C-alpha positions in Angstrom: 78.7 105.8 88.3 79.5 102.4 86.9 80.4 103.6 83.3 80.3 106.6 81.1 79.8 107.2 77.4 83.0 107.4 75.3 82.6 108.6 71.7 84.7 106.5 69.3 85.9 109.6 67.6 87.0 111.5 70.7 90.6 111.2 69.6 89.8 113.6 66.8 88.4 116.3 69.1 90.2 119.6 68.6 89.9 120.5 72.3 91.2 117.2 73.4 94.1 117.3 70.9 95.1 120.8 72.0 95.0 119.8 75.7 97.1 116.7 75.0 100.0 118.6 73.4 103.0 117.9 73.1 102.5 114.2 73.9 99.1 113.1 72.6 99.1 109.6 74.0 100.2 110.7 77.5 97.6 113.4 77.6 94.8 111.2 76.2 95.5 108.5 78.7 95.8 111.1 81.5 92.4 112.6 80.6 90.4 109.4 80.4 92.1 108.0 83.6 91.0 111.2 85.4 87.5 110.9 84.0 87.3 107.3 85.2 88.7 108.1 88.6 86.3 110.9 89.2 83.3 109.0 87.8 84.1 106.1 90.2 83.9 108.4 93.2 81.4 111.1 92.4 78.1 110.9 94.2 76.3 113.7 92.4 76.9 114.3 88.6 75.4 117.8 89.1 78.6 118.5 91.1 81.2 116.2 89.5 84.0 117.1 91.8 86.3 114.8 93.7 89.3 115.5 95.9 92.4 113.2 95.7 95.5 113.0 97.7 98.3 114.3 95.4 100.5 111.3 96.1 97.7 108.9 95.3 96.9 110.7 92.1 100.5 110.7 90.9 100.8 107.0 91.7 97.6 106.0 89.9 98.7 108.0 86.9 101.8 105.9 86.5 104.1 107.6 88.9 104.2 111.0 87.1 106.1 113.8 88.7 104.5 117.0 90.1 105.6 119.2 87.2 104.0 116.9 84.7 100.8 116.6 86.7 100.6 120.4 87.0 101.2 120.9 83.3 98.7 118.4 82.2 96.0 119.8 84.6 96.7 123.3 83.3 96.4 122.1 79.7 93.1 120.5 80.3 91.8 123.5 82.2 92.8 125.8 79.3 90.7 123.5 77.0 87.9 123.6 79.6 87.8 119.8 79.9 88.8 119.7 83.6 88.8 122.2 86.5 91.3 121.6 89.3 92.4 123.3 92.5 95.7 122.4 94.0 95.8 122.4 97.8 99.3 121.1 98.1 98.7 117.6 99.6 95.4 117.2 97.7 93.9 118.2 94.4 90.3 118.8 93.7 89.2 117.8 90.2 86.0 118.6 88.4 84.9 117.0 85.1 82.2 119.4 83.7 81.1 116.9 81.0 80.4 114.1 83.4 76.7 114.8 83.6 76.6 114.7 79.8 78.4 111.4 79.4 76.9 109.6 82.4 75.6 106.1 81.9 71.9 105.5 80.9 71.1 103.8 84.2 72.2 106.8 86.3 70.4 109.2 84.0 67.2 107.2 84.3 67.4 106.9 88.0 68.0 110.7 88.3 65.1 111.5 85.9 62.7 109.2 87.8 63.7 110.5 91.2 63.4 114.2 90.1 59.9 113.4 88.8 58.9 112.1 92.2 60.7 115.0 94.0 62.7 112.4 96.1 66.2 113.2 97.1 68.7 111.5 94.9 70.8 108.8 96.7 73.9 107.5 95.1 73.8 104.2 93.5 75.3 101.5 95.6 77.4 99.2 93.4 78.1 95.7 94.5 81.8 96.3 93.7 82.0 99.0 96.4 83.2 97.6 99.6 81.3 98.0 102.9 82.6 101.1 104.8 83.4 98.9 107.8 85.9 96.8 105.9 89.5 97.8 105.7 90.2 96.2 102.4 92.0 98.2 99.7 90.5 98.8 96.3 91.8 96.9 93.4 93.5 100.1 92.1 95.2 100.7 95.5 96.4 97.1 95.6 97.8 97.5 92.1 99.5 100.8 93.0 101.1 99.1 96.1 102.3 96.2 93.9 103.9 98.6 91.4 105.6 100.5 94.3 107.0 97.2 95.6 108.3 96.2 92.2 110.0 99.5 91.7 111.5 99.3 95.2 112.8 95.8 94.4 114.4 97.1 91.2 116.1 99.9 93.1 117.3 97.6 95.9 118.6 95.1 93.3 120.6 97.9 91.5 122.2 99.0 94.7 
């Protein structure tokens, strides 16, 4: 999925505000970052579930610690905005509303294919790299860059 709908008044949603407590901006950013990460990788919006390596997830969320990650996921589960299963080294995350907020292109393709009884194949985006290449995604490169910068700061302080 290339993009998803985002209501301009979502910051006023009672469920979202409750899930974001006690730090609204951290929770809000966490939620939409998770929705973006899942929507980038999900192949079927009827089953909007993706499994992430825990270390990758923490890194992509700004280097948050395990306790914060667990608390935020629990808050969003209580508000029924996310569903997660922690397997230790990986976390499976489901965004139930993803089908509702999918982009119009994906919705139209799904509707047309279901009318013709063809099996839905995921949209291939020109930004997705060929499986045979070993290039890292832009997000992975940025995470590596941040890790290196943090390491340089630690090395400099020693």
